C-alpha positions in Angstrom: 5.4 1.4 -44.5 5.1 -1.9 -42.4 3.0 -3.1 -41.4 3.3 -2.9 -37.5 3.3 0.7 -39.5 0.0 0.7 -41.3 -1.9 -0.8 -38.7 -0.7 1.8 -35.3 -1.6 3.8 -38.8 -4.6 3.6 -39.3 -6.0 2.8 -36.0 -4.9 6.3 -35.2 -5.8 8.4 -38.1 -9.5 6.2 -37.7 -10.3 4.9 -34.5 -11.2 7.6 -31.5 -8.8 6.9 -29.1 -10.4 4.7 -25.9 -7.8 5.0 -23.4 -6.7 2.9 -19.9 -4.8 1.8 -17.1 -3.9 -1.0 -16.2 -2.2 -1.7 -12.4 -0.5 -4.3 -11.4 0.1 -5.1 -8.3 0.9 -8.0 -5.2 1.1 -8.5 -1.8 3.9 -6.0 -1.6 3.4 -2.8 -4.4 1.5 -2.1 -7.3 2.0 -0.9 -10.5 -0.1 1.7 -13.0 0.1 2.3 -16.7 -1.7 4.3 -18.8 -2.3 3.4 -21.9 -3.8 5.8 -24.9 -4.8 4.5 -28.3 -7.1 2.1 -29.1 -7.2 -0.8 -25.6 -10.6 -2.1 -25.6 -10.2 -6.0 -23.7 -10.6 -7.9 -26.3 -7.5 -5.8 -27.8 -5.4 -5.9 -24.2 -6.6 -9.1 -22.6 -4.7 -11.6 -25.2 -1.2 -8.9 -25.3 -1.3 -9.0 -21.0 -1.2 -13.0 -21.5 1.7 -12.6 -24.0 3.4 -11.1 -21.5 4.6 -13.8 -19.7 6.7 -14.7 -22.4 8.1 -11.9 -21.4 8.1 -11.6 -17.0 9.6 -15.2 -14.7 7.9 -17.3 -14.7 5.0 -18.7 -11.8 4.9 -19.1 -9.1 7.5 -17.0 -9.7 5.6 -13.2 -9.2 6.8 -10.2 -9.1 4.8 -7.3 -10.2 7.0 -4.5 -11.0 8.5 -7.6 -13.7 4.9 -8.1 -14.7 4.3 -3.8 -15.5 8.1 -3.8 -17.1 6.6 -7.4 -19.3 3.2 -5.3 -20.7 4.6 -2.8 -21.3 7.7 -5.0 -23.2 4.3 -6.1 -24.9 2.2 -3.0 -25.9 4.8 -0.7 -26.5 5.4 -0.2 -30.9 6.8 3.1 -30.2 7.0 6.5 -28.5 3.8 8.0 -25.8 0.9 6.4 -25.5 1.9 3.7 -23.4 3.2 4.6 -19.6 4.0 4.3 -16.1 2.0 6.1 -13.9 1.7 7.0 -9.8 -2.3 6.4 -9.8 -4.4 4.6 -11.8 -7.5 6.8 -10.2 -5.8 10.1 -12.5 -7.4 9.6 -15.9 -10.7 9.7 -15.4 -10.1 10.5 -18.9 -10.2 6.7 -19.3 -12.7 4.1 -20.7 -11.7 0.8 -19.1 -9.7 -0.3 -16.0 -7.8 -3.4 -15.8 -6.9 -5.1 -12.4 -3.3 -7.4 -12.8 -2.7 -10.7 -10.1 -1.8 -13.8 -9.0 -4.6 -16.0 -7.7 -2.8 -19.3 -7.5 0.2 -19.5 -9.7 -1.9 -18.6 -12.5 -2.7 -15.2 -14.3 -5.9 -12.8 -12.5 -7.2 -10.2 -14.8 -9.9 -8.0 -14.3 -12.2 -5.5 -16.6 -13.7 -2.7 -14.7 -15.7 -0.7 -17.9 -15.9 3.2 -17.8 -18.7 5.8 -19.4 
């Protein structure tokens, strides 16, 4: 079992799921992502920041592009992370992350639930 596989095996076998939603928006659009596994802020925020490597450079910021960059960074296997029509449909979430662009910088707001 490789490092990536063993890490996710550990998370899914020994740690309860911490669900979250991520809304990536700009003035024109909003895209929602549902994540099912271990998504505490100390894990998610660095991954969202890593997604900058796969999206347009500032000052260009497009919500659809950045949402797909986040999925590209987080998705390592089938299931667990997917697009959803509305973040509010997921009452089982522990956190909600709002990602926007603010003065050519990434803005991440975290709302805890439960």
